[in-house]
Every structure is written in structure tokens, then in C-alpha cells.
C-alpha positions in Angstrom: 268.7 156.5 287.2 269.5 153.6 289.6 268.1 150.1 289.4 267.6 147.7 292.3 270.0 145.0 293.0 269.8 142.1 290.5 271.1 138.6 290.7 272.9 138.7 287.3 273.9 141.3 284.8 275.2 140.0 281.4 277.3 142.4 279.4 277.1 141.3 275.8 274.1 139.8 274.0 275.8 137.3 271.7 275.1 133.5 271.9 277.0 133.1 275.2 275.3 136.1 276.8 271.9 135.2 275.6 272.1 131.6 276.9 273.4 132.7 280.3 270.7 135.3 280.7 267.9 133.0 279.7 269.2 130.1 281.8 269.4 132.3 284.9 265.9 133.8 284.2 264.4 130.3 283.9 265.9 129.5 287.3 263.9 132.4 288.8 266.8 134.9 289.0 266.5 138.6 288.4 268.5 139.2 285.2 269.4 142.1 282.9 271.4 142.1 279.7 273.5 145.1 278.4 274.5 145.8 274.8 274.5 148.6 272.2 271.1 148.9 270.5 272.6 148.4 267.1 274.4 145.2 268.2 271.7 143.2 270.0 272.4 139.6 269.2 276.1 140.2 269.1 278.8 139.7 266.5 277.3 136.4 265.4 274.1 138.1 264.1 275.5 141.4 262.9 278.9 140.9 261.4 279.7 137.2 261.7 278.0 133.9 261.0 274.5 135.1 260.1 275.4 137.8 257.5 278.1 135.7 255.9 275.8 132.7 255.5 272.9 134.9 254.3 275.3 136.4 251.7 276.4 132.9 250.7 272.8 131.9 250.1 272.3 135.0 248.0 275.3 134.2 245.9 274.2 130.6 245.3 270.7 131.8 244.3 271.7 134.8 242.1 274.6 133.1 240.3 272.8 129.7 240.1 276.2 128.2 240.3 274.9 124.8 241.5 272.6 124.6 238.4 275.2 125.2 235.8 276.0 121.6 235.3 272.5 121.3 233.9 271.9 124.6 232.2 275.5 125.6 231.2 278.3 127.8 232.6 276.6 131.0 231.4 273.4 130.4 233.3 272.5 132.8 236.2 269.5 134.3 237.8 271.2 137.7 237.6 274.4 138.5 235.7 275.3 142.0 237.1 275.2 141.3 240.8 275.6 144.3 243.1 276.5 144.6 246.8 272.9 145.8 247.4 271.7 142.5 246.0 273.8 140.5 248.4 273.0 142.7 251.4 269.3 142.7 250.8 269.0 139.1 251.9 271.5 139.5 254.7 269.8 142.6 256.2 266.4 140.8 256.1 267.8 137.8 258.0 269.6 140.0 260.5 266.4 141.9 261.3 264.5 138.7 261.9 267.2 137.3 264.2 267.3 140.5 266.2 263.5 140.3 266.7 263.9 136.8 267.9 266.4 137.9 270.6 264.2 140.7 271.7 261.2 138.4 272.0 263.2 135.8 274.0 264.3 138.4 276.5 260.8 139.8 276.9 259.2 136.4 277.3 261.6 135.5 280.0 261.5 138.8 281.9 265.1 139.7 281.1 265.5 143.5 281.3 267.5 144.9 278.4 269.7 148.0 278.7 271.0 149.6 275.6 274.4 151.3 275.7 278.0 151.0 276.9 278.7 149.4 280.3 281.5 150.5 282.7 282.2 149.1 286.1 281.9 151.7 288.9 282.4 149.2 291.8 282.7 145.4 292.1 278.9 145.2 292.3 277.7 148.1 290.0 278.0 149.3 286.4 277.1 152.5 284.7 275.4 152.1 281.3 275.6 155.1 278.9 273.2 155.2 276.0 275.2 155.0 272.9 272.7 157.1 271.0 272.0 159.8 273.6 275.4 160.8 275.0 276.9 160.9 278.5 274.0 162.5 280.1 271.7 159.5 279.7 273.1 156.9 282.1 271.7 154.1 284.3 273.4 152.7 287.4 272.8 149.0 287.8 273.6 147.0 290.9 274.0 143.2 290.8 275.4 140.3 292.8 277.0 138.7 289.8 278.2 139.9 286.4 279.1 138.0 283.3 281.3 139.6 280.6 280.5 138.1 277.2 281.5 140.9 274.8 283.0 138.8 272.0 285.7 139.8 269.5 286.5 142.2 266.7 288.7 141.7 263.6 292.4 142.3 264.4 293.6 145.7 263.1 297.4 145.8 263.3 298.9 149.3 263.4 301.1 148.6 260.3 298.1 147.9 258.1 296.8 151.2 256.6 293.1 150.6 257.1 291.1 153.1 254.8 287.4 153.0 254.1 286.7 151.3 250.7 290.4 150.6 250.1 291.9 148.6 253.0 289.1 147.0 255.1 288.4 144.3 257.6 285.6 141.7 257.3 283.2 143.9 259.3 283.6 146.8 256.8 282.9 144.5 253.9 279.3 144.5 255.0 279.3 148.3 254.8 280.4 148.5 251.1 278.1 150.3 248.6 279.7 148.7 245.6 281.6 145.5 244.8 285.2 146.2 243.8 286.5 145.1 240.4 289.3 143.3 242.2 290.4 142.5 245.7 293.3 141.1 247.6 292.4 139.0 250.7 295.1 138.6 253.2 294.5 135.5 255.3 293.4 132.1 254.2 291.5 131.1 257.3 287.7 130.5 257.5 286.6 134.1 257.1 289.1 135.0 254.3 288.5 131.8 252.3 284.7 132.0 252.7 284.5 135.6 251.4 287.0 134.9 248.7 284.8 132.1 247.3 281.7 134.3 247.4 283.3 137.4 245.8 285.0 135.3 243.0 281.6 133.7 242.3 280.0 137.1 241.7 282.7 138.3 239.3 285.2 140.0 241.5 288.8 139.1 240.6 290.2 137.7 243.9 293.8 137.1 245.0 294.0 135.2 248.2 297.3 135.4 250.1 298.1 132.9 252.9 301.5 132.6 254.7 301.0 128.8 255.3 301.5 126.3 252.5 297.8 125.5 252.2 294.4 127.0 253.2 292.5 125.8 256.3 295.2 123.6 257.8 292.8 122.1 260.3 290.8 120.5 257.5 291.6 117.1 256.0 294.4 117.7 253.4 292.6 115.9 250.6 289.5 118.1 251.1 291.7 121.2 251.1 293.5 120.2 247.9 290.1 119.7 246.1 289.0 123.2 247.4 292.2 124.8 246.2 291.8 123.2 242.8 288.2 124.4 242.6 289.2 128.0 243.6 291.8 128.1 240.9 289.3 126.6 238.4 287.0 129.5 239.2 289.8 132.0 238.3 291.0 132.9 241.8 294.7 133.5 242.2 296.1 131.7 245.3 299.4 132.9 246.8 300.2 130.2 249.3 303.3 130.2 251.5 303.6 134.0 250.9 303.9 136.4 253.8 302.9 140.0 253.4 305.8 142.5 254.1 304.1 145.8 253.1 300.7 147.2 252.2 300.5 150.6 250.6 297.8 152.7 249.0 298.2 153.7 245.3 296.3 156.2 243.1 293.9 153.5 241.8 293.9 150.9 244.6 296.3 148.9 246.8 299.7 147.3 246.3 301.0 144.4 248.4 304.6 143.3 248.6 305.4 139.8 249.8 308.5 138.8 251.7 309.6 136.9 248.6 309.6 140.1 246.6 306.4 139.6 244.6 304.0 142.6 244.1 300.3 142.2 243.9 297.8 145.0 243.0 294.0 145.3 243.3 291.3 147.9 243.8 290.7 146.9 247.4 292.3 144.8 250.1 290.6 142.9 253.0 292.7 142.0 256.0 291.5 138.7 257.6 294.2 137.6 260.0 292.9 137.0 263.5 290.4 138.5 265.8 290.8 140.2 269.2 288.7 140.8 272.3 
């Protein structure tokens, strides 16, 4: 199926793509936006900022960690917290945010195409429906295209990614059960954030970072207080330690650092970098 020439087609429906499509539509341009049906709203809504912050709020509520100075260290809304408990709130927030995006596009007459886009000429793309196969395609012609497809977690070839054993931050949101212990490689924003949350709900966390401290872009005094608090929660920090090898074992994962140390856990999450 072919569609008449549009003024702008945006490939990717994350924050950048949404704003571009809406701004052009408000200026009277004929606009369409393309993304997979299951990813409308982009990485921000489905695997990035929105789910991680929703899980954080679930952790704060269920553990009542901010109330313990008043009620005691053993106080909690729920003691045996599961992955389903954490994802319940996250999934609810994601559904609401997706509905907001759909409504914004509809109100501003932005046509939405679901599927994978591929350029067939400088002024046309072919969109294949991701849920219906190669036979269900649309040809879209436009004067201008904006590519705003975002990023995915980096997955280096030397890391033996395996479901439920060695995962990235996206796959954490697909877990059915919380692991009893986890090694998180990478002490950046994503790794540190999930390390805090998992430790708070009872997972034994080891956080490995090759730099001498976490979050080097943050004021050093703040970082030192954070690191003290993480250790006080029971987290093991391995700072200034680079990972040389990751291997699967019968009952989990083993990491060897370049300094010769060995660390074992039931699961490993690799959180170093993202790629587009």
C-alpha cells in the first residue's frame, strides 16, 4: 500500500521523535511517525527512564525504607518482595504513558505506522509490520525524514549473554524471579541505580566498576556518601577493578578481574555503555 507524499516522516517515537512530529504537525505539516507497535514511546517509556523510576517507587513503597528511622530497621510494607511486585507498578505506568503518546498523535493528526522502516529511495521508505510478516508492507513517500531511533544496551561479543544468567538492563525487566545474588558490571547511572534497588529488596549485590569511584561526573563528596551508604546496606563494591573474564558455571556466573580476584553470583547484569 502506498501513501501520498508527506512533509515529514519521523522514524522512532521516543522523546525526540515525538517532539519533532508534534512540532511539525502544529505548523500545519503533513506528518507520520513510524515505530514498532510494542515500542511506541521509545526506549524512555519501555526500557529506560519510566520503568526504572516506577520500579524505584515500588521499592521505596514496599520496603518502606524511608520510614525505618521512625519504625525500626525491620519495618516494611512487604517482606518477601518478588519481581512481579516490582513490575506491577512499572507495567501500569508504561501502559498509561503509551496511551498518552497515542492520544497526542491522534489529537494532532499525526499518522502512526507500526513496523520496521527501510529506505527504498531518498524520498521513500517501506514499513513492514513487525507482527504480520514481510507481506504486510506500506510504501511511504515524504520530502523529509528524521531518524530518531535511540539506543540499546551495548552487548560485546566477549560477554556470554544468556537469558536469566548473563543479562543487560533491558532483560532485567523481563525476569520472572529476583535472583538470590547478582554481579553488576558497570558503576554508571544505570548500573548504580539498579544495584541500589536490588540490594534494597534483599538481593545480594556486587557492583564492579573499573574506575576508582562510582559516577565520576557527580561531586566527589556526594559520591563518597553514596558509596558509604551502599556498603552500609550490605552491597559489595569492587572499585578500580576491570573484568577480564565472564563464564557460566553450574549454579550461576563467575567473574575474574584483571587483578586476579574471582567473584561468583547467581546472575550477572552487564551495564557498560549503550549503542545506536
